[in-house]
C-alpha positions in Angstrom: 188.5 -29.2 204.2 186.1 -32.2 203.7 183.3 -30.7 205.8 183.7 -27.7 203.7 183.7 -29.8 200.1 180.5 -31.6 201.4 178.7 -28.4 202.6 179.0 -26.8 199.1 178.0 -29.8 197.3 174.9 -30.1 199.5 174.1 -26.1 198.9 174.8 -27.2 195.2 172.4 -29.7 195.1 169.6 -27.8 197.0 170.3 -25.0 194.9 170.1 -27.5 191.5 166.6 -28.9 193.3 165.2 -25.5 193.6 166.3 -24.7 190.0 164.7 -27.9 188.7 161.4 -27.6 190.6 160.9 -24.0 189.2 161.8 -25.2 185.7 159.0 -28.0 185.6 156.6 -25.5 187.0 157.3 -23.1 184.3 157.1 -25.6 181.4 153.7 -26.9 183.0 152.2 -23.5 183.1 153.5 -22.5 179.8 151.2 -22.8 176.8 154.4 -23.5 174.8 155.8 -26.3 177.3 157.4 -29.4 176.3 155.3 -32.5 176.9 157.4 -34.9 178.8 155.4 -37.8 178.2 155.9 -37.3 174.2 158.7 -39.2 172.3 159.9 -36.3 170.3 162.3 -39.1 168.8 160.0 -41.7 167.7 162.8 -43.7 165.6 164.9 -44.0 168.5 161.9 -45.5 170.3 161.0 -48.3 168.0 161.0 -51.5 169.7 159.3 -54.9 169.2 157.4 -53.3 166.0 156.0 -50.6 167.9 156.1 -46.7 167.8 155.3 -44.9 170.6 153.5 -47.8 172.1 151.1 -48.2 168.7 151.6 -51.3 166.6 153.4 -50.8 163.3 150.4 -52.1 161.5 148.3 -49.5 163.0 150.6 -47.0 162.3 151.0 -47.9 158.3 147.5 -48.4 158.0 146.7 -44.6 157.9 149.3 -43.8 155.3 147.0 -44.8 152.6 145.0 -41.7 153.2 148.0 -39.4 152.0 148.1 -41.4 148.8 144.0 -41.2 147.8 144.8 -38.4 145.5 141.7 -39.2 143.3 139.6 -39.6 146.5 140.5 -36.4 147.6 140.0 -35.2 144.4 136.4 -36.0 144.3 135.8 -34.7 147.7 137.0 -30.9 146.8 134.6 -31.5 143.9 131.7 -32.5 145.8 132.7 -29.9 148.4 132.6 -27.1 145.6 129.5 -28.0 144.3 127.8 -28.2 147.7 129.3 -24.3 148.2 127.2 -23.2 145.0 124.0 -25.5 146.2 124.2 -28.1 143.6 124.1 -31.8 144.5 126.9 -34.0 143.4 126.3 -37.4 142.2 129.0 -40.4 141.6 129.2 -43.1 138.8 127.0 -45.4 140.6 124.2 -43.1 140.8 124.4 -41.4 137.0 124.5 -45.3 135.7 121.2 -46.0 138.1 119.6 -43.0 136.3 120.3 -43.6 132.9 119.2 -47.3 133.2 115.9 -45.9 135.0 112.5 -46.4 132.8 111.8 -42.9 133.5 114.7 -42.1 131.2 113.1 -43.4 128.2 110.0 -41.0 129.3 112.4 -38.3 129.5 111.3 -38.1 133.3 114.8 -38.3 133.6 117.1 -36.0 131.2 121.1 -36.1 130.8 122.8 -32.6 129.9 125.9 -32.4 128.1 127.7 -29.0 129.0 130.6 -29.3 126.5 131.3 -27.9 123.1 130.0 -29.0 119.7 133.1 -31.0 119.2 133.3 -32.8 122.3 129.6 -33.5 122.2 129.9 -34.8 118.9 132.9 -37.4 119.3 130.8 -39.0 121.9 128.1 -38.4 125.0 125.9 -40.2 127.1 123.3 -41.9 124.7 120.3 -39.6 124.6 122.0 -36.6 126.3 121.2 -32.9 125.3 124.0 -30.6 124.7 124.1 -27.6 126.5 127.1 -25.6 125.8 127.2 -23.1 128.8 128.8 -20.3 126.5 125.9 -20.1 123.9 123.0 -20.9 126.3 120.6 -18.8 123.4 121.5 -21.7 121.2 120.3 -24.5 123.1 117.7 -23.4 125.6 114.8 -23.4 123.1 115.0 -27.4 123.1 116.8 -28.1 126.5 114.6 -25.8 129.0 111.3 -27.5 128.0 112.7 -31.0 129.0 114.2 -29.5 132.2 110.9 -28.1 133.3 109.1 -31.7 132.5 111.5 -33.5 134.1 111.8 -34.9 137.7 115.5 -35.2 137.5 118.3 -33.3 135.5 121.9 -34.7 135.3 124.3 -32.0 134.1 127.7 -33.3 133.1 131.0 -32.1 131.2 134.3 -33.9 131.1 134.4 -34.4 134.7 137.5 -33.5 137.1 138.5 -30.1 137.1 136.2 -29.1 134.5 133.4 -26.8 135.8 131.3 -26.4 132.7 128.4 -28.6 134.3 128.5 -26.2 137.5 127.9 -23.2 135.5 125.5 -25.0 133.0 123.3 -26.1 136.2 123.1 -22.8 137.4 122.2 -21.2 134.1 119.3 -24.0 134.1 118.3 -23.0 137.3 118.4 -19.2 136.6 116.2 -20.1 133.4 113.5 -21.8 135.3 114.7 -25.3 136.1 114.0 -26.3 140.0 117.3 -26.7 141.7 116.1 -29.8 143.7 115.9 -31.5 140.5 119.4 -30.7 139.2 122.1 -32.8 140.1 125.8 -32.7 139.0 127.6 -35.9 137.9 131.0 -35.0 138.9 133.0 -38.0 137.0 131.8 -36.8 133.6 132.6 -38.0 130.6 135.9 -39.1 131.4 134.5 -41.6 134.2 131.8 -42.9 132.0 133.8 -43.6 129.2 136.6 -45.2 131.3 134.0 -47.5 132.8 133.3 -48.7 129.4 129.8 -47.6 129.2 127.8 -46.8 126.1 128.5 -43.6 124.0 126.5 -42.2 121.5 128.5 -40.4 118.4 127.3 -37.4 116.6 123.9 -35.8 117.1 121.2 -36.4 120.0 119.4 -39.7 119.2 121.7 -40.4 116.2 121.6 -44.0 116.5 125.2 -44.2 116.0 126.4 -46.2 119.1 129.8 -46.9 120.4 128.9 -50.1 122.6 130.4 -50.9 125.9 133.8 -52.7 126.2 133.6 -56.0 127.2 
């Protein structure tokens, strides 16, 4: 009786071992197989401030990337502009161009692509208005300035506003050189938020809203 039981148990162990071997082999060759070294339950494997052998500080350091909504939006705008063959610039670059001595000589021009109301309420000082919905109204004044300029900065409200992009492409089609055109992606919203000077009324009206302290 005892020998028979041992024989049955031994055969069961052999069958189990063979089955395990085949299972491991099948898992290894299958593209959907499970990783035997991966921790599928990281919460239960957290010990001494580590998760899967990685320090908690390093793990949490990656978290802010998911919270950078503003940065991600800016990157999306930059990608969209580049897909249209346009070069984006940020607020720092826009400010540098605004303060460049060539701006006073109109070798650098700023183009505001918003409508009459928004332009009159406040625009970058000295910027030309070019409402892209009424190009025939603005081209006689704007196009000669663009053809003479070495850098053309087009902006609108910024963010999801695409008026600056369409205005830039319209100016290109009218004869302005694409390599001289840049789009200030932050637009008037960012400019105002930075407390930079704003001109009210018409272009060169002299009615200035000073920068915030």
